LODRENLO-668535 format. One record per atom (N, C-alpha, C): x, y, z; residue in one letter. Coordinates in pm, whole numbers, padded with zeros to 5 digits, always signed. Each point is the difference from the previous one (the first is absolute). Example, Ala and Ser with C-alpha at 12.3 -4.5 7.8 and 13.67 -1.06 7.14 Angstrom:
<pts>
+01319-00569+00780A -00089+00119+00000A +00090+00120+00000A -00035+00105-00072S +00082+00119+00006S -00077+00109+00073S 
</pts>
This chain:
<pts>
+02767+00260-03952X -00095-00056+00096X -00043+00109+00098X -00132+00013+00017X -00055+00102+00089X -00017-00059+00140X +00061+00063+00098X -00014-00043+00139X -00101+00091+00068X -00108-00060+00048X -00105+00079+00065X +00018-00007+00151X -00023+00111+00064X +00006+00005+00145X -00139-00024+00057X -00009-00059+00118X -00131-00013+00064X -00056+00139+00034X -00130+00006+00020X -00065+00129+00030X +00051+00059+00131X +00024-00088+00098X +00049+00044+00131X +00103-00100+00050X +00086+00047+00088X +00091-00093+00066X -00078-00091+00096X -00089+00061+00078X -00073-00074+00104X -00148+00038-00004X -00087-00101+00006X -00144+00023+00012X -00044-00046+00139X -00074+00084+00070X -00045-00027+00136X -00151-00013+00000X -00051-00111+00048X -00144-00022+00006X -00049+00036+00140X -00072+00111+00010X -00053+00044+00130X +00065+00129+00045X -00084+00095+00043X +00049+00131+00040X -00016+00031+00147X -00021-00104+00083X -00005+00021+00144X +00138+00029+00056X +00017-00008+00131X +00130+00036+00060X +00118-00078-00057X -00018-00129-00029X +00112-00079-00054X +00035+00046-00142X -00101+00011-00085X +00025+00039-00138X +00046+00144-00014X -00063+00089+00076X +00037+00142-00008X +00141+00023+00052X +00036-00064+00112X +00135+00019+00054X +00104-00062-00093X -00031-00114-00061X +00093-00058-00097X +00015+00094-00119X -00110+00057-00046X +00007+00098-00109X +00086+00119+00038X -00011+00045+00126X +00081+00112+00047X +00149-00036-00003X +00033-00115+00058X +00141-00042+00006X +00060-00010-00140X -00072-00066-00090X +00054-00024-00135X +00008+00129-00080X -00107+00081+00004X +00001+00125-00075X +00109+00093+00051X +00018+00002+00131X +00104+00085+00058X +00139-00043-00048X +00016-00130-00030X +00128-00052-00049X +00012+00012-00151X -00100+00059-00066X +00008+00020-00144X -00053-00115-00083X -00071-00094+00063X -00053-00115-00072X -00133+00037-00067X -00017-00045-00123X -00127+00019-00070X -00100-00101+00053X -00103+00047+00069X -00097-00093+00060X -00142+00052-00014X -00094-00092+00004X -00142+00033-00009X -00073-00071+00113X -00099+00068+00058X -00083-00058+00106X -00143-00012-00053X -00055-00120+00004X -00139-00024-00037X -00084-00011+00127X -00101+00084+00013X -00090-00007+00115X -00143-00011-00051X -00070-00106+00038X -00133-00025-00055X -00105+00096+00053X +00022+00057+00119X -00098+00092+00058X +00040+00144-00025X -00096+00089+00025X +00027+00143-00006X +00012+00050+00143X +00118+00049+00035X +00022+00051+00135X -00061+00139+00012X -00040+00044+00119X +00010-00072+00129X -00110-00104+00015X +00030-00105+00073X -00100-00102+00033X +00027-00047+00143X -00106-00030+00077X +00019-00046+00137X +00078-00131+00002X +00078-00021+00103X +00076-00124+00010X +00032-00027+00146X +00000-00127+00036X +00034-00039+00136X +00151+00006+00018X +00045+00011+00125X +00143+00002+00029X +00050+00141+00022X -00054+00067+00100X +00024+00144+00015X +00111+00036+00097X +00061-00097+00064X +00102+00031+00099X +00135-00055-00045X +00105+00081+00009X +00133-00038-00047X +00089-00038+00118X +00116-00056-00031X +00102-00027+00102X +00124+00081-00036X +00087+00028+00098X +00111+00095-00021X +00097-00035-00111X +00018-00129-00034X +00094-00034-00107X -00042+00061-00134X -00127+00039-00013X -00047+00065-00122X +00072+00133-00023X +00046+00062+00108X +00063+00132-00011X +00126-00007-00086X +00072-00112+00003X +00120-00012-00083X -00034+00017-00148X -00111-00059-00040X -00042+00010-00139X -00039+00144-00034X -00075+00064+00090X -00040+00139-00025X +00123+00090-00012X +00102-00026+00079X +00124+00078-00009X +00070-00026-00133X +00009-00126-00039X +00062-00035-00128X -00065+00073-00116X -00132+00012+00007X -00078+00052-00113X -00029+00149+00013X +00059+00067+00101X -00026+00143+00023X -00149+00027+00016X -00067-00089+00073X -00145+00007+00014X -00045+00047+00138X +00092+00015+00093X -00038+00043+00135X -00066+00138+00003X +00047+00098-00078X -00068+00130+00003X -00148-00010-00037X -00032-00088-00096X -00141-00017-00038X -00079-00066+00112X +00062-00093+00070X -00069-00065+00112X -00033+00101+00109X +00093+00088+00028X -00024+00102+00102X -00103+00103-00047X +00009+00039-00127X -00094+00099-00054X -00143-00053+00002X -00016-00132-00014X -00134-00060+00000X -00062-00002+00139X +00082+00027+00103X -00047+00005+00138X -00064-00132+00045X +00059-00111-00045X -00045-00129+00051X +00032-00008+00150X -00088-00063+00080X +00029-00012+00143X +00132-00072+00025X +00078+00052+00094X +00126-00064+00036X -00027-00117+00094X +00067-00110-00025X -00017-00122+00078X +00127-00022+00081X -00007+00022+00130X +00117-00009+00087X +00017-00136+00065X -00103-00085-00008X +00011-00128+00066X -00127-00083-00016X -00011-00103+00084X -00111-00094-00010X -00045-00043+00139X -00128-00036+00009X -00060-00047+00125X -00077-00129-00028X +00011-00096+00092X -00075-00125-00009X -00087-00013+00124X -00126-00034-00019X -00089-00025+00113X -00062-00138-00017X -00015-00070+00110X -00057-00135-00007X -00129-00015+00080X -00032+00096+00084X -00134+00006+00058X -00022+00140+00054X -00122+00026+00050X -00033+00134+00045X +00043+00027+00143X +00053-00102+00066X +00045+00016+00137X +00149+00033+00000X +00046+00057+00106X +00141+00039+00010X +00082-00103+00079X -00062-00113+00034X +00072-00099+00080X +00095-00080-00086X +00122-00026+00049X +00096-00077-00079X -00024-00150+00011X +00052-00072-00101X +00006-00145+00011X +00121-00034+00085X -00022-00065+00112X +00112-00031+00089X +00080-00116-00058X +00129+00011+00009X +00090-00104-00048X +00104-00024+00108X +00026-00129+00029X +00091-00030+00109X +00146-00011-00046X +00026+00033-00126X +00136-00009-00052X +00074+00130+00029X +00101-00006+00081X +00089+00113+00028X -00076+00120+00057X -00116-00027+00060X -00074+00106+00066X -00061+00102-00093X -00012-00030-00129X -00054+00096-00096X -00145-00032-00031X -00069+00098-00052X -00138-00020-00043X -00018+00061-00138X -00103-00045-00069X -00032+00055-00132X -00123+00088+00012X +00017+00128-00021X -00108+00096+00014X -00101-00020-00113X -00127+00029+00028X -00102-00010-00103X +00007+00116-00098X +00062+00109+00038X +00011+00117-00087X +00144+00048+00004X +00068-00011-00113X +00140+00042-00007X +00020+00093-00119X +00100+00086+00011X +00032+00089-00111X +00151+00007-00018X +00041+00043-00117X +00142+00012-00030X +00020+00118-00094X +00110+00072+00018X +00032+00117-00082X +00113-00034-00096X -00011+00049-00123X +00104-00028-00099X +00134+00063+00036X -00003+00111+00075X +00126+00069+00031X +00081-00070+00109X -00051-00111+00053X +00077-00073+00102X +00121-00070-00060X -00001-00024-00128X +00113-00063-00069X +00045+00086-00117X +00130+00031-00005X +00055+00072-00114X -00003-00090-00121X -00057+00049-00110X -00015-00080-00120X +00096+00049-00107X +00097-00081-00040X +00101+00044-00100X -00065+00056-00125X +00049+00117-00042X -00048+00061-00123X -00130+00078+00014X -00052+00010+00122X -00128+00070+00021X +00017+00101+00112X -00029+00126-00029X +00020+00107+00097X -00132+00055+00054X -00111-00070-00024X -00129+00043+00053X -00046-00098+00107X -00069+00053+00099X -00049-00084+00110X -00142-00052-00027X -00048+00021-00121X -00136-00038-00033X -00007-00047-00145X -00110-00067-00031X -00037-00028-00137X -00137+00064-00022X -00085-00056-00085X -00125+00068-00035X -00118-00096-00003X -00119+00055+00031X -00126-00060-00039X -00043+00075-00126X -00056-00071-00097X -00033+00067-00127X -00139-00035-00049X -00061+00094-00067X -00116-00025-00084X +00055-00063-00127X -00021-00130-00019X +00064-00069-00110X -00043+00054-00136X -00121+00050-00011X -00040+00060-00126X +00091+00116-00036X +00026+00085+00095X +00085+00117-00021X +00147-00039-00013X +00046-00088+00090X +00141-00040+00000X +00040-00071-00129X -00082-00096-00043X +00033-00076-00121X +00005+00091-00122X -00094+00094-00008X +00000+00095-00112X +00125+00086+00002X +00037+00049+00117X +00120+00084+00012X +00125-00074-00047X +00015-00125+00042X +00121-00075-00034X +00003-00033-00149X -00116-00033-00058X -00004-00027-00144X +00030+00126-00080X -00052+00112+00044X +00031+00127-00067X +00149+00034+00012X +00059-00037+00112X +00143+00024+00020X +00082-00084-00099X -00043-00123-00023X +00068-00085-00098X -00008+00063-00139X -00117+00052-00035X -00018+00065-00128X +00087+00126-00012X +00008+00076+00108X +00082+00121+00003X +00148-00033-00020X +00043-00114+00053X +00140-00041-00013X +00032-00056-00139X -00105-00030-00079X +00025-00045-00137X -00065-00130-00039X -00071-00067+00091X -00069-00124-00036X -00127+00033-00077X -00025-00073-00109X -00128+00013-00070X -00106-00071+00082X -00117+00060+00010X -00108-00058+00079X -00124-00015-00088X -00047-00123-00016X -00124-00028-00072X -00104-00039+00104X -00082+00095+00043X -00101-00033+00100X -00133-00028-00068X -00084-00077+00069X -00125-00043-00059X +00020-00104-00108X +00115-00066+00001X +00034-00100-00103X +00024-00134+00067X -00078-00099-00036X +00010-00133+00060X +00084-00092-00088X +00108-00049+00056X +00083-00097-00072X -00075-00132-00007X +00001-00061-00120X -00073-00126-00019X +00092-00121+00000X +00124+00019-00044X +00094-00113-00002X +00141+00051-00023X +00096-00085+00029X +00140+00027-00034X +00048-00116-00085X +00048+00032-00118X +00050-00101-00092X +00152-00008+00015X +00047-00107+00062X +00143-00021+00013X +00048-00079-00122X +00023+00073-00108X +00041-00064-00124X +00148-00033-00001X +00052-00040-00116X +00142-00037-00011X +00093+00119+00019X -00051+00121-00021X +00082+00120+00017X -00042+00072+00127X -00046+00125-00015X -00041+00074+00119X -00148-00021+00028X -00041+00020+00126X -00142-00014+00035X -00084+00108-00066X -00126-00032-00023X -00097+00097-00050X -00117+00005+00099X -00028+00118+00052X -00111+00020+00093X -00122+00041-00082X -00107-00076+00010X -00119+00024-00081X -00111+00060+00086X -00076+00091-00062X -00109+00068+00070X -00100+00050-00103X -00118+00037+00045X -00104+00052-00089X -00020+00148+00024X -00026+00074-00109X -00021+00144+00011X -00108+00047-00096X -00058+00116+00032X -00093+00065-00091X -00141-00054+00009X -00091+00067-00070X -00140-00039+00002X -00021-00140-00057X +00082-00035-00098X -00013-00131-00062X +00077-00109+00075X +00058+00038+00114X +00073-00096+00081X +00108-00071-00081X +00068+00078-00081X +00102-00055-00090X +00120-00052+00078X +00044-00122-00036X +00116-00056+00069X +00127+00066-00052X +00084+00038+00095X +00127+00062-00033X +00108-00066+00084X +00125+00033-00030X +00109-00057+00078X +00123+00087-00006X +00080-00007+00104X +00129+00067+00000X +00106-00104+00034X +00115+00013-00062X +00110-00091+00027X +00093+00061+00104X +00073-00086+00069X +00091+00046+00104X +00109-00105+00021X +00102+00038+00072X +00107-00095+00030X -00037-00092+00116X -00081+00052+00093X -00047-00084+00111X -00129+00058+00058X -00073-00086+00071X -00128+00037+00059X +00011-00010+00152X -00056+00100+00068X -00010-00004+00146X -00147-00002+00038X -00041-00104+00070X -00139-00012+00045X -00015+00067+00135X -00075+00109+00004X -00032+00072+00123X -00152+00012+00011X -00070-00104-00042X -00146+00004-00011X -00072-00022+00132X +00074-00008+00110X -00064-00016+00130X -00067-00135+00015X -00109-00002+00074X -00067-00127+00028X -00072-00056-00123X +00004+00072-00112X -00048-00058-00126X +00096-00107-00051X +00123+00006+00047X +00105-00100-00031X -00003-00041-00147X +00022+00098-00087X -00017-00022-00144X +00088-00114-00053X +00131+00012+00016X +00088-00103-00054X -00011-00131+00079X -00026+00011+00129X -00017-00121+00079X -00112-00086-00054X -00109+00066-00042X -00112-00074-00059X +00033-00048-00140X +00062+00086-00082X +00031-00038-00136X +00099-00117-00005X +00099+00005+00089X +00103-00104+00000X -00036-00118+00089X -00114+00012+00073X -00048-00108+00087X +00104-00040+00107X +00052+00101+00069X +00100-00027+00104X -00045+00053+00136X -00126+00037+00013X -00052+00052+00126X -00035-00114+00094X +00036+00018+00130X -00028-00101+00102X -00077+00066+00114X -00120-00048+00027X -00079+00055+00111X +00060-00043+00133X -00004+00088+00098X +00051-00029+00133X -00095-00097+00069X +00054-00110+00049X -00083-00099+00069X -00018+00032+00148X +00075+00099+00050X -00008+00037+00142X -00091+00120+00019X +00029+00107-00072X -00080+00122+00011X -00100+00006-00115X -00128+00017+00034X -00104+00018-00102X -00089+00117+00043X +00065+00111+00029X -00068+00112+00061X -00086+00081-00098X -00106+00055+00051X -00087+00093-00071X -00013+00126+00085X -00039+00109-00064X -00019+00125+00074X -00123+00074-00049X -00064+00070+00091X -00107+00094-00035X +00031+00130+00072X -00009+00112-00072X +00051+00126+00056X -00074+00120-00056X +00016+00114+00068X -00058+00125-00045X +00069+00116+00070X -00041+00122-00035X +00049+00121+00067X -00111+00057+00087X +00041+00052+00117X -00096+00056+00096X +00046+00139+00041X -00092+00094+00000X +00029+00138+00041X -00048+00019+00143X +00086+00059+00083X -00037+00028+00138X +00028-00114+00095X +00072-00102-00041X +00038-00108+00091X +00097+00055+00105X -00030-00022+00127X +00079+00058+00110X +00124-00086+00027X +00115+00046-00048X +00124-00078+00015X +00059+00007+00141X -00057+00085+00085X +00055+00013+00136X -00040-00117+00089X -00099-00079-00043X -00054-00106+00086X +00108-00100+00038X +00086-00037-00096X +00101-00101+00027X +00140+00060+00020X +00012+00132-00012X +00132+00063+00012X +00040+00014+00146X +00118-00048+00033X +00050+00017+00136X +00048+00142+00024X +00037+00067-00109X +00052+00136+00010X -00033+00075-00128X +00003+00132+00006X -00035+00081-00117X +00096-00023-00117X +00124-00038+00030X +00100-00012-00106X -00023-00119-00092X -00083-00098+00040X -00020-00112-00091X -00141-00007-00058X -00064+00115-00013X -00132+00006-00062X +00005-00042-00147X +00111+00032-00069X +00011-00029-00142X +00083-00124-00029X +00023-00084+00100X +00065-00128-00024X -00097-00091-00077X +00053-00103-00061X -00088-00106-00049X -00038-00086+00121X -00126-00042+00005X -00048-00088+00107X -00042-00133-00061X +00045-00107+00063X -00046-00134-00035X -00077-00053+00121X -00130-00021-00018X -00085-00049+00107X -00032-00147-00026X +00053-00089+00083X -00033-00141-00015X -00138-00028+00058X -00072-00092-00067X -00135-00035+00042X -00002-00142+00056X -00096-00030+00086X -00012-00135+00055X -00065-00097-00099X +00036+00012-00126X -00041-00091-00107X +00130-00049-00062X +00013-00128-00023X +00128-00056-00042X +00060+00076-00119X +00124+00047+00017X +00078+00065-00106X -00074+00117-00064X -00066+00078+00082X -00079+00113-00049X +00042+00128+00071X +00010+00110-00075X +00048+00125+00058X -00058+00118-00077X +00014+00119+00059X -00047+00124-00062X +00118+00095-00016X +00011+00061-00118X +00098+00107-00014X -00067+00135+00024X +00074+00093+00052X -00047+00137+00024X +00110+00092-00051X -00026+00071-00111X +00101+00080-00068X -00051+00142-00024X +00070+00101+00050X -00042+00139-00027X +00020+00035-00148X -00101+00061-00059X +00010+00047-00139X +00012+00152-00004X -00067+00065+00093X +00009+00145+00014X -00023+00034+00147X -00018+00127+00030X -00024+00039+00139X -00126-00064+00057X -00099-00026-00086X -00128-00050+00050X -00040-00135-00058X +00061-00040-00112X -00039-00123-00069X +00094-00114+00038X -00059-00117+00031X +00077-00118+00039X -00045-00120-00081X +00096-00077-00049X -00029-00125-00069X -00005-00112+00102X -00107-00079-00002X -00011-00117+00086X -00040-00120-00084X +00067-00112+00024X -00031-00121-00074X +00013-00122+00087X -00088-00097-00023X +00004-00128+00070X +00066-00103-00093X +00102-00066+00051X +00068-00108-00075X -00029-00131+00071X -00043-00100-00075X -00035-00128+00060X +00031-00113-00097X -00015-00123+00045X +00021-00114-00086X -00120-00023-00090X +00027-00063-00114X -00104-00021-00101X -00121-00072+00058X +00023-00095+00091X -00110-00078+00056X -00097+00086+00079X +00046+00117+00048X -00087+00091+00075X -00070+00100-00090X +00043+00006-00125X -00042+00110-00087X -00130-00034-00070X -00101+00084+00015X -00132-00025-00059X +00005+00018-00152X -00093-00065-00069X +00000+00004-00146X -00072+00122-00057X -00115+00035+00056X -00077+00112-00056X +00050+00132+00055X -00026+00108-00074X +00043+00133+00041X -00064+00040+00133X -00130-00026+00013X -00070+00037+00123X +00056-00077+00119X +00029-00127-00020X +00053-00081+00109X +00141+00044+00037X +00076+00048-00098X +00135+00047+00029X -00003+00125+00087X -00089+00092-00029X -00013+00120+00083X -00046-00039+00140X -00090-00097+00008X -00045-00049+00130X +00117-00060+00075X +00085-00077-00072X +00117-00060+00064X +00095+00108+00051X +00017+00108-00077X +00086+00110+00044X -00046+00051+00136X -00129+00029+00013X -00050+00057+00125X -00002-00103+00112X -00023-00127-00032X +00008-00104+00103X +00143-00014+00052X +00097+00011-00092X +00140-00008+00041X +00037+00117+00088X -00040+00118-00041X +00027+00120+00079X -00063-00011+00138X -00119-00058+00006X -00072-00012+00127X +00073-00090+00100X +00092-00084-00048X +00075-00085+00092X +00102+00080+00081X +00022+00125-00039X +00079+00094+00079X -00090+00119+00028X -00076-00001+00110X -00104+00101+00026X +00047+00144-00010X +00122+00029+00046X +00048+00139-00005X +00016+00047-00145X +00043-00089-00089X +00013+00037-00141X -00138+00023-00060X -00094-00091+00029X -00134+00016-00056X -00064+00130+00047X +00006+00026+00130X -00061+00122+00053X +00059+00125-00066X +00131+00000-00020X +00066+00115-00060X -00037+00012-00148X +00000-00114-00070X -00026+00002-00144X -00145+00037-00031X -00094-00043+00083X -00141+00031-00023X -00025+00151+00005X +00083+00074+00070X -00018+00145+00011X +00057+00075-00119X +00074-00069-00087X +00060+00065-00117X -00088-00020-00123X +00040+00061-00110X -00077-00008-00124X +00081-00073-00107X -00057-00107-00055X +00067-00070-00109X -00014+00083-00127X +00110+00030-00068X -00003+00090-00115X +00035-00070-00131X +00026-00130+00007X +00023-00077-00121X -00076-00132+00011X -00038-00058-00114X -00063-00134+00007X +00099-00102+00055X -00053-00104+00062X +00087-00110+00041X +00059-00065-00124X +00127-00037+00011X +00066-00070-00110X +00068-00124+00057X -00003-00108-00076X +00065-00121+00049X +00114-00041-00092X +00097-00068+00058X +00118-00049-00071X +00017-00147+00034X +00040-00079-00099X +00019-00143+00024X +00128-00054-00059X +00021-00129+00020X +00120-00069-00051X +00126+00075+00039X +00011+00030+00127X +00107+00086+00049X +00140-00057-00020X +00022-00125+00032X +00137-00048+00008X +00029-00106-00105X +00108+00022-00074X +00042-00092-00106X +00147+00025-00030X +00057-00089-00078X +00139+00015-00042X +00011-00043-00145X +00120+00015-00057X +00029-00047-00134X +00114-00101+00006X -00003-00097-00091X +00106-00099-00005X +00134+00065-00035X -00004+00110-00071X +00119+00078-00029X -00039+00145-00019X +00091+00091+00032X -00026+00144-00012X +00059+00058-00128X +00084-00075-00067X +00066+00048-00121X +00009-00113-00101X +00020+00037-00125X +00024-00096-00106X +00075+00070-00112X +00015-00067-00111X +00067+00062-00113X -00083+00118-00050X +00055+00118+00015X -00061+00126-00046X -00122+00044+00081X -00017-00049+00124X -00109+00051+00082X +00035-00004+00147X -00071+00083+00076X +00017+00013+00144X -00134+00040+00060X -00026-00048+00123X -00121+00040+00073X +00039+00084+00120X -00071+00110+00023X +00028+00085+00115X -00129+00024+00077X +00014+00024+00131X -00115+00030+00084X -00097-00116+00011X -00128+00033+00012X -00104-00102+00018X -00011-00094-00119X +00050+00039-00116X -00006-00089-00116X +00077-00128+00025X +00102+00005+00087X +00081-00117+00025X -00026-00067+00134X -00053+00076+00094X -00018-00057+00135X -00089+00091+00080X -00096-00056+00071X -00075+00080+00096X -00008-00074+00131X +00041+00068+00106X -00004-00056+00135X -00106+00077+00077X -00069-00067+00089X -00102+00063+00084X +00043+00141+00044X -00093+00098-00004X +00038+00141+00015X +00015+00051+00143X +00012-00088+00097X -00010+00045+00140X +00110+00098+00040X +00116-00005-00064X +00108+00093+00034X +00021+00105-00109X -00105+00026-00080X +00005+00104-00103X +00114-00022-00099X +00018-00124-00042X +00116-00034-00082X -00019+00025-00149X -00125+00010-00046X -00027+00000-00144X +00075+00106-00079X -00020+00127+00034X +00063+00109-00076X +00151-00004+00020X +00045-00035+00120X +00144-00008+00026X +00066-00105-00089X -00060-00119-00011X +00056-00104-00086X -00002+00046-00145X -00107+00069-00040X -00009+00051-00137X +00114+00098-00030X +00020+00096+00089X +00103+00102-00022X +00139-00061+00006X +00022-00089+00096X +00132-00061+00011X +00026-00100-00111X -00104-00059-00057X +00018-00083-00119X +00066+00081-00110X -00048+00121-00019X +00058+00086-00102X +00141+00045+00038X +00021+00028+00129X +00132+00044+00045X +00104-00107-00027X -00031-00124+00027X +00095-00109-00027X -00004-00042-00147X -00119-00010-00057X -00013-00055-00134X +00057+00087-00110X -00010+00132+00014X +00046+00084-00110X +00150-00012-00022X +00074-00035+00105X +00145-00017-00015X +00032-00116-00094X -00071-00111+00016X +00021-00113-00090X -00047+00032-00141X -00107+00078-00013X -00048+00039-00132X +00103+00086-00072X +00057+00097+00070X +00102+00086-00061X +00121-00082-00043X +00040-00095+00086X +00115-00085-00035X -00031-00087-00121X -00122-00052-00009X -00039-00083-00114X +00000+00082-00129X -00049+00124+00008X +00000+00088-00117X +00143+00031-00043X +00087+00021+00097X +00139+00031-00030X +00069-00118-00070X -00027-00121+00045X +00063-00120-00057X -00078-00057-00118X -00123+00050-00018X -00091-00056-00101X -00022-00150+00024X -00015-00032+00128X -00022-00139+00041X -00122-00003+00091X -00109-00058-00050X -00127+00001+00074X -00042-00139+00044X +00098-00089+00014X -00030-00133+00052X -00039+00011+00147X -00072-00100+00049X -00049+00002+00138X +00114+00025+00100X +00118-00057-00027X +00113+00014+00093X +00041+00145+00019X -00031+00087-00095X +00035+00141+00012X -00075+00069+00112X -00109-00061+00044X -00084+00062+00103X +00006-00077+00132X +00102-00082+00017X +00007-00087+00118X +00021+00079+00129X +00075+00109-00004X +00020+00080+00122X -00134+00051+00051X -00081+00052-00092X -00132+00049+00037X -00086-00113+00056X -00006-00112-00070X -00088-00108+00042X +00041-00054+00137X +00130-00018+00022X +00046-00052+00129X -00030+00097+00114X +00019+00130-00026X -00026+00100+00103X -00147+00005+00036X -00087-00001-00101X -00144+00006+00028X -00048-00127+00068X +00052-00114-00041X -00038-00126+00066X +00036+00005+00148X +00118+00050+00030X +00045+00009+00138X -00090+00093+00081X -00024+00119-00053X -00081+00097+00073X -00142-00046+00024X -00065-00055-00104X -00138-00044+00017X -00009-00123+00090X +00105-00083+00001X +00002-00114+00094X +00000+00051+00144X +00083+00102+00026X +00004+00056+00136X -00133+00063+00038X -00061+00074-00093X -00132+00057+00027X -00098-00113+00032X +00003-00103-00082X -00096-00110+00013X +00013-00067+00137X +00122-00028+00040X +00019-00068+00128X -00037+00092+00117X +00030+00128-00015X -00037+00097+00103X -00151+00004+00019X -00072+00004-00112X -00147+00004+00005X -00057-00131+00054X +00062-00111-00038X -00048-00130+00047X +00012-00011+00152X +00114+00042+00053X +00019+00000+00146X -00108+00085+00066X -00027+00114-00058X -00098+00093+00057X -00139-00062+00006X -00042-00063-00110X -00133-00061-00001X -00008-00119+00094X +00107-00075+00010X -00004-00119+00085X -00013+00038+00147X +00068+00106+00041X -00001+00037+00143X +00029+00149+00010X -00103+00082-00019X +00024+00144-00005X +00046+00057+00134X -00033-00066+00111X +00048+00048+00129X +00152-00013+00010X +00057-00097-00072X +00145-00016-00004X +00065+00123-00063X -00064+00054-00102X +00051+00118-00068X +00010+00118+00096X -00106+00023+00078X +00003+00112+00095X +00104-00025+00109X +00018-00125+00036X +00103-00036+00099X +00138+00039-00052X +00029-00029-00125X +00130+00031-00057X +00021+00151-00015X -00106+00074-00028X +00011+00145-00008X +00035+00058+00136X -00056-00058+00105X +00024+00051+00135X +00135-00044+00057X +00063-00099-00063X +00128-00051+00048X +00113+00084-00062X +00076+00070+00082X +00105+00089-00050X +00104-00073-00083X +00018-00130+00024X +00098-00076-00076X -00039-00016-00147X -00130+00003-00028X -00047-00029-00135X -00072+00116-00068X -00031+00104+00078X -00086+00107-00052X +00054+00060-00130X +00128+00033-00005X +00056+00063-00119X +00009-00097-00117X +00019-00129+00030X +00002-00099-00107X -00138-00015-00064X -00104+00005+00083X -00137-00002-00054X -00025+00127-00080X +00045+00113+00053X -00019+00128-00069X +00067+00000-00137X +00116-00060-00010X +00068-00008-00130X -00091-00064-00104X -00068-00107+00039X -00093-00066-00092X -00118+00091-00032X -00053+00067+00102X -00114+00089-00021X +00035+00120-00088X +00126+00041+00002X +00046+00110-00085X +00014-00042-00146X -00006-00130-00025X +00011-00050-00137X +00139-00044-00039X +00093-00008+00095X +00136-00044-00030X +00008-00152+00017X -00048-00070-00102X -00013-00145+00008X +00083-00073-00107X +00081+00075-00075X +00062-00057-00119X +00148-00038+00017X +00056+00020+00119X +00144-00018+00014X +00039-00109+00098X -00094-00078+00047X +00032-00102+00101X -00081-00126-00032X +00070-00108-00033X -00068-00124-00039X -00081-00059+00116X +00049+00015+00121X -00069-00054+00118X +00009+00100+00114X -00086+00101+00003X +00003+00096+00110X -00011-00071+00134X +00095+00021+00092X -00001-00072+00129X -00131+00015+00076X -00060+00118-00004X -00124+00020+00076X -00111-00088-00055X -00002-00022-00132X -00101-00087-00058X +00022-00145+00043X +00125-00041+00001X +00030-00136+00044X -00042-00021+00145X +00023+00101+00084X -00039-00007+00140X -00153-00008+00013X -00070+00081-00078X -00146-00002+00003X -00055-00137-00040X +00054-00055-00108X -00046-00130-00048X +00023-00109+00105X +00115+00007+00065X +00031-00098+00103X -00098+00009+00116X -00034+00122+00041X -00092+00017+00112X -00141-00044-00038X -00041+00024-00126X -00131-00047-00044X -00007-00152+00010X +00105-00066-00045X +00004-00146+00007X -00010-00049+00144X +00070+00068+00091X -00005-00038+00142X -00142+00014+00055X -00067+00108-00036X -00137+00021+00048X -00093-00106-00059X +00019-00033-00128X -00084-00103-00064X +00014-00134+00070X +00121-00032+00040X +00027-00133+00055X -00031-00013+00149X -00025+00112+00065X -00025-00001+00145X -00142+00049+00027X -00090-00094+00021X -00140+00036+00022X -00021+00076+00131X +00095-00008+00092X -00012+00070+00126X +00058+00142-00006X +00060+00033-00112X +00055+00135-00014X -00113+00102+00009X +00018+00111+00073X -00109+00098+00015X -00046+00062-00131X +00081-00011-00105X -00039+00056-00130X -00061-00105-00094X +00001-00126+00041X -00043-00105-00093X -00144+00024-00048X -00086+00044+00090X -00140+00022-00036X -00018+00120-00093X +00106+00079-00016X -00008+00120-00085X +00050-00025-00141X +00043-00123-00030X +00051-00032-00134X -00109+00017-00105X +00039+00055-00116X -00090+00010-00113X -00007-00132-00077X -00072-00001-00111X -00021-00122-00076X +00124-00048-00074X +00089+00092-00035X +00118-00038-00075X +00091-00089+00083X +00079-00081-00066X +00096-00085+00070X +00141+00035-00046X +00098-00046+00075X +00137+00039-00027X +00052-00052-00134X -00067-00101-00061X +00046-00047-00129X -00025+00104-00111X -00075+00105+00035X -00019+00108-00097X +00127+00076-00027X +00103-00019+00085X +00126+00069-00020X +00076-00053-00121X -00046-00111-00057X +00065-00056-00119X -00103-00017-00111X -00046+00110-00060X -00103-00007-00103X +00048-00080-00121X -00093-00067-00065X +00035-00090-00111X +00062+00075-00117X -00034+00127-00016X +00057+00074-00113X +00126+00070+00038X 
</pts>
């Protein structure tokens, strides 16, 4: 009797940060793996700012030297602005106030396993290509420009099917298990019909790159010129990101709810400038710069899956979950998905057991982390002035920073989040509270999403 081996141990659908980092982890461990990427890199992509927890992955994969060699801007912290004035929102609780413009530095809290005081802003076209090439260098096979059409979960091993060549001939490779890293294309989520749209967040974004944007306008000091800036707008649940890409180029994008988002391309660009105009200092500064890329829009931002793993499959990164991008969580969740997930994959390969239960550690960890991100973001949208209040409060500042650093996977109920949720509820229930009129559209029941 002839025993045939599958073509690969693991097939990975998608070569973005989740797929490439998973390919790196597995190839480095000696696993036979292949990465299918439907596009030809480099390609522009949204999500250019990282959080410090990403550094653990770069260290694991010996990728930090490449990050430094690429001269990506160093990101030492973050700034939030809620209007163009410097006056604080007065609060009668314990004599504290919530400033309209607050900043925080990553080096204020020692982060276990990380010896750098910064993370990076990246050109995603360049960064994604570098990481995928690193996976290939470590031993992962990379099929780029190849679109996967289906995965056949037969009685034995899965077969990943795709088309190749001028005649678009259907081909397939067999493997012991499949990892979906297809990003917001959510390949397996769609095939298996387990995708659940978020009923709370339905955000859209329109964004571009601008050359010559003056970052000093909102900087309190020279040292935070290269921080990420989040500018809240006086439009319900709407904000602007400001991310350095190079010494002179800055990415700016407007994120808003679907109900505010125009349907036609021309109307969307008009909406971008109307949104920017609601913060006059931003508009005045941006009008003096030069847009160097076409406007691009993104939709269907937030969703979840009924499950992240199954028999012989796993979802990592955006393929399994996407949460509103306000705290730059996308790439971090993608990289950490691979950091946690590859351990279960290696154990499954060792035991030759690919049942869903083999991946339970990964699924439970990711569920916990994304729940904390979700609740953190929900609190922020409901009452963003509360967020600045907590940053200014010495009792909570480092606890908030821990979340901003991306360390969200080790605490089922972070005390600072519970405190924030409680205070939001108090403000909602007290119409005379000085912050009641500042509440956003979201309600506290968003803390318990249906999925």
